[in-house]
Phi, psi and omega in degrees: 000128182273153178256128180263124179264124180255129181287130180282135179278159177078037182276344182283162180297321180299318180289323181288336178272353179059028183298314178298322180292320179295314180293326176297317177294319178295324179296317179296316179297316179296321179298315178294321180298312181295320179298316181290325180287320185287326182222093184287348180290339180273353179285124183273103177223158171214160185276086178277136012264001179298319178252117181274149177299142181256357184262018179275125184285164179289343180273002181296136177272110179273197178294151182292160171210152174259140182262161179242158173281177179297328181278000177093358179277158181291138183281338183294136178250015178052052179273350178068014179293321181293318179293326179289321182282344185289118180288336181271351181054048183256001181256128178237126181233135172236120186270155172219161180288142182270134183269338186277357176077005179288313178224177179290314184216170178211162180283129171277318176235129176221109181232147174231126176271105185293332179290333178268340184294140178257005177053045181276338181085008180297326179294322180293317180293326185280339186290119181282346185254002185055041183272335181241136179222163178234050185243030182283336183079002178279109184255343176237121184239111184242150178202165181265334182236154179298325181297333180288344178272357175265109183276123179273172180300316181297319180290323178293325177287335181280342179291138179256158176289150180291134177280128179285129177254125181251000000 
């Protein structure tokens, strides 16, 4: 069996220093800079947060929320499916026995660390009770301290579903 030798491209000094690529990028940056400086009316900006973006699709995964049953009790049965399915491992659940007889157990502690979350929606897909959703429409989540990015059960229950505007 013969061995085929393939010649490697970019063997010259000019190619190895990436000089054409660097100058090409600088040319593009300079062109955009001059265009933006010469005619500021073409710069696409808006006054955020007073003006919210209008190009966010209805399929956008917003911040998480926990749902409730018709009687007002939490729908989550602390089965740990969402925490197991989470690739970022940002969901922490501590279960307790349920006293109202609706289910076997419920979460005593349910937290999601939004800074670690990759917003993949795996927790929503894995939940057999439809207890967790990502339909709040909240796309920018700001806080001053890291602790504020850890959503507790009470905070997750307080989030409402996004109202559809037609």
